[in-house]
C-alpha positions in Angstrom: -14.5 20.9 10.8 -16.5 21.3 13.8 -15.6 23.3 16.6 -14.9 21.7 19.6 -17.5 23.7 21.6 -20.2 23.6 18.8 -23.4 21.1 19.7 -25.0 20.0 16.8 -28.9 20.5 17.3 -31.2 18.0 17.7 -33.1 16.4 14.0 -36.2 18.2 15.9 -34.7 21.8 15.7 -32.5 21.7 12.2 -33.5 23.9 9.4 -36.4 21.9 6.8 -34.2 22.0 3.3 -36.1 23.4 0.4 -35.5 25.5 -2.6 -35.3 29.3 -2.1 -39.0 29.1 -4.1 -40.1 26.6 -1.6 -38.8 28.4 1.5 -40.5 31.9 -0.1 -43.4 29.7 -0.6 -43.7 28.8 2.9 -43.1 32.2 4.3 -46.3 33.0 2.1 -48.4 31.2 4.8 -47.1 33.4 7.6 -48.1 36.3 5.6 -51.2 35.6 5.0 -52.1 35.1 8.5 -50.5 38.2 9.6 -52.3 40.3 7.2 -55.5 38.4 7.3 -55.5 38.5 11.4 -54.2 42.4 11.8 -56.7 43.4 8.7 -59.8 41.9 9.9 -58.8 42.8 13.8 -58.6 46.7 13.1 -60.7 47.5 9.9 -62.6 44.2 9.3 -61.4 43.3 5.7 -59.1 41.0 4.2 -56.5 40.7 1.5 -58.8 40.6 -1.5 -60.4 43.4 -0.4 -57.6 45.3 -0.6 -55.6 43.8 -3.3 -58.4 41.3 -5.4 -56.8 38.6 -7.0 -53.9 38.4 -4.9 -55.2 34.8 -3.3 -57.4 32.5 -3.2 -59.1 30.6 -0.8 -61.1 29.6 2.2 -62.4 32.5 4.2 -60.9 33.0 8.0 -62.8 31.6 10.3 -63.7 33.6 13.5 -61.9 37.2 12.7 -63.7 40.1 15.0 -63.1 43.8 15.3 -60.4 44.1 18.2 -61.6 46.8 20.7 -58.1 48.9 19.9 -57.2 52.3 21.0 -56.7 54.5 18.1 -53.0 54.6 18.2 -52.7 51.2 18.5 -55.2 50.4 15.4 -53.3 52.8 13.5 -50.0 50.2 13.6 -51.9 47.4 13.2 -53.5 48.7 10.2 -50.1 49.9 8.7 -48.4 46.3 9.2 -51.2 44.4 8.0 -51.1 46.6 5.0 -47.6 46.0 4.5 -47.6 42.3 4.3 -50.0 42.3 1.4 -46.9 44.5 -0.5 -44.9 41.9 1.0 -46.8 39.2 -0.5 -47.0 40.7 -3.9 -43.5 41.2 -3.7 -42.6 37.7 -3.1 -45.2 36.5 -6.2 -43.2 39.0 -8.9 -39.8 38.2 -7.7 -40.1 34.5 -7.1 -42.2 34.2 -10.3 -45.5 32.5 -8.4 -48.6 32.7 -10.1 -51.3 34.5 -9.1 -53.5 34.2 -7.4 -51.4 32.4 -4.5 -53.5 29.5 -2.1 -54.3 31.0 0.8 -54.6 28.4 3.6 -57.4 27.8 6.2 -57.2 30.3 9.4 -59.2 29.9 12.1 -58.9 32.9 14.3 -61.6 32.3 16.7 -61.3 33.6 20.4 -61.4 30.3 21.6 -58.1 29.0 19.7 -56.4 31.5 20.7 -57.4 30.8 24.3 -55.9 27.5 23.6 -52.4 28.4 24.0 -52.5 28.7 27.9 -53.7 25.0 28.1 -50.3 24.4 26.9 -48.6 25.7 30.2 -51.8 24.3 32.5 -52.9 28.3 33.0 -56.5 28.6 33.3 -57.5 32.5 32.7 -61.1 33.7 34.2 -62.5 34.6 31.5 -60.3 33.1 28.6 -57.6 34.5 26.8 -59.7 36.9 24.2 -57.4 38.6 22.1 -59.8 40.7 20.3 -61.0 41.9 23.8 -58.6 45.0 24.6 -55.3 46.6 22.8 -53.4 45.0 25.4 -54.7 41.4 24.4 -54.5 42.3 20.9 -50.5 43.2 20.9 -49.2 39.9 22.2 -51.1 38.0 19.4 -49.7 40.8 17.0 -46.2 41.1 17.8 -46.1 37.4 17.5 -47.1 37.3 13.8 -44.3 39.8 13.0 -42.0 37.9 15.3 -42.5 34.6 13.1 -42.2 36.1 10.1 -38.6 37.8 11.3 -37.1 34.7 12.6 -38.2 32.7 10.1 -36.5 35.2 6.9 -33.4 35.2 9.2 -33.1 31.8 9.5 -33.4 30.7 6.1 -31.3 33.7 4.3 -28.3 31.6 4.6 -29.9 29.1 2.2 -31.5 31.6 -0.4 -29.8 31.8 -4.0 -29.8 35.1 -5.9 -28.9 38.2 -4.7 -32.2 39.6 -5.6 -33.7 37.2 -3.6 -31.4 37.6 -0.6 -32.4 41.2 -0.6 -36.4 40.4 -0.4 -36.0 38.4 2.2 -33.6 40.7 4.1 -36.0 43.7 3.4 -38.9 42.1 4.7 -37.3 40.8 7.6 -36.2 44.1 8.4 -39.5 45.7 8.3 -41.1 42.8 10.2 -38.1 43.6 12.6 -39.6 47.2 13.2 -43.1 46.1 13.3 -42.1 43.6 16.3 -40.1 46.3 18.0 -43.2 48.5 17.7 -46.2 46.0 19.3 -43.5 45.3 22.0 -42.4 48.9 22.7 -46.5 49.4 22.8 -46.4 46.7 25.6 -43.5 47.5 27.1 -45.2 51.2 28.3 -48.0 49.4 30.3 -45.5 47.0 31.9 -46.4 47.4 35.2 -50.2 47.6 34.6 -52.5 44.9 34.4 -53.8 43.4 31.6 -57.7 43.7 31.6 -59.8 41.8 33.2 -57.2 40.2 34.9 -54.7 41.0 37.8 -51.6 40.1 36.3 -49.2 42.6 34.8 -48.1 42.7 31.0 -44.8 42.1 31.9 -45.9 39.1 33.7 -48.3 38.0 30.7 -45.1 38.3 28.6 -43.5 36.1 30.3 -46.3 33.5 30.2 -46.7 33.7 26.2 -43.1 33.5 25.9 -42.7 30.1 28.0 -45.7 28.7 25.7 -44.3 29.5 22.5 -40.5 27.9 23.7 -42.7 25.2 25.2 -44.5 24.1 21.7 -41.4 25.2 19.3 -39.0 22.5 21.4 -35.7 24.3 20.6 -35.0 25.6 23.6 -35.6 29.6 24.4 -36.2 31.9 21.5 -39.0 34.1 23.0 -38.4 36.0 26.5 -40.4 38.4 28.3 -40.5 42.5 28.9 -38.4 42.2 32.1 -35.7 39.7 33.0 -33.2 38.7 35.4 -30.1 40.9 34.6 -28.1 37.9 33.9 -30.6 37.7 31.0 -30.6 41.2 29.8 -28.2 43.0 27.1 -24.5 42.6 28.5 -25.9 41.8 31.7 -26.7 45.3 32.9 -30.4 45.5 32.0 -33.6 44.2 32.9 -35.3 45.9 30.4 -35.8 43.5 27.1 -38.3 44.9 24.7 -36.1 43.2 21.7 -35.6 39.6 22.6 -32.5 38.2 21.6 -29.6 36.0 22.8 -26.2 36.9 24.7 -24.9 38.6 22.2 -27.9 40.6 21.4 -28.7 39.0 18.4 -32.2 38.1 16.9 -33.6 34.6 17.6 -34.5 32.0 14.3 -36.8 29.9 14.1 -37.9 26.7 11.5 -40.8 26.1 9.6 -41.2 23.4 12.0 -40.7 25.2 15.0 -43.0 27.8 13.7 -45.8 25.1 12.7 -45.2 23.4 15.8 -46.8 27.0 17.5 -49.4 27.6 15.2 -50.8 24.4 15.1 -50.5 24.4 18.9 -49.9 20.6 19.2 -46.2 21.3 19.4 -46.0 18.6 16.0 -45.0 19.6 12.6 -47.5 17.2 10.9 -50.4 17.7 13.3 -52.3 20.5 12.1 -54.8 22.1 14.4 -54.8 25.9 16.2 -54.7 28.7 13.7 -54.1 26.2 10.7 -56.8 23.5 11.3 -55.8 22.1 7.7 -52.2 22.6 7.7 -50.2 25.0 5.7 -50.0 25.5 1.8 -46.6 24.7 -0.5 -43.8 22.1 -1.6 -41.9 22.9 2.1 -45.1 22.0 4.0 -45.9 18.8 1.8 -42.4 17.3 2.4 -42.5 18.0 6.0 -45.6 15.7 6.0 -43.9 13.2 3.7 -40.8 13.2 5.7 -42.8 12.9 9.0 -40.7 15.9 10.3 -42.4 16.6 13.6 
């Protein structure tokens, strides 16, 4: 039975069907991206430097040590290391054979700068996540946000109590990381993002607009300060944790996340941070069925 006020999602916004194993395989792409980006940017090493033999594939392109304050660097390192544990837990639980295939990642500053082309915003100099703490945190919190949204979205389709528990435990960790990174930004909400004059709060509105536009499935990201009508219970403008009208976490499907990470708005057209696409059966099905 379909309730009268329920609106069916468009084909672009429906979940991608896949087995529990396939969903976790896809999640590994996101875990690898997060671990490689955070660790190479904070301590200059990657997954195989910490856990040899866990993954195998081409080295990430263009990762650079970021200019971070000590407080933020500690949080970044911790979250990056945690993703290695999450990858290992997935391999052990889902019986994935290691080393797991690693997608080609392109972490060059120029790639992150391209996100702003989506909304026709020209920053001078171009956006550089490695330049300072504020710039870096905007990229860092999305690494956790996409994982949180993906795991939350696939939870109902996961078969097996132990498997559901694994997804929940990883999702909760990523939700906490997301909250930490957004809180660090919120502390600076009214200060300009160096080297620009635009404030952190307004910058968060720009990045939210970018991800919502690329994702193509309505609003699933919000700025740090919102109109009262969009705040929790319409009683606050502060918005450290982006959520819906009932303060429930937004979800995103594999299609939506790929559209964003590729910076193409099309899950079948690789580019951006994943220039050669993703690994796993779920991604190959997306390509075969042309689920853009």
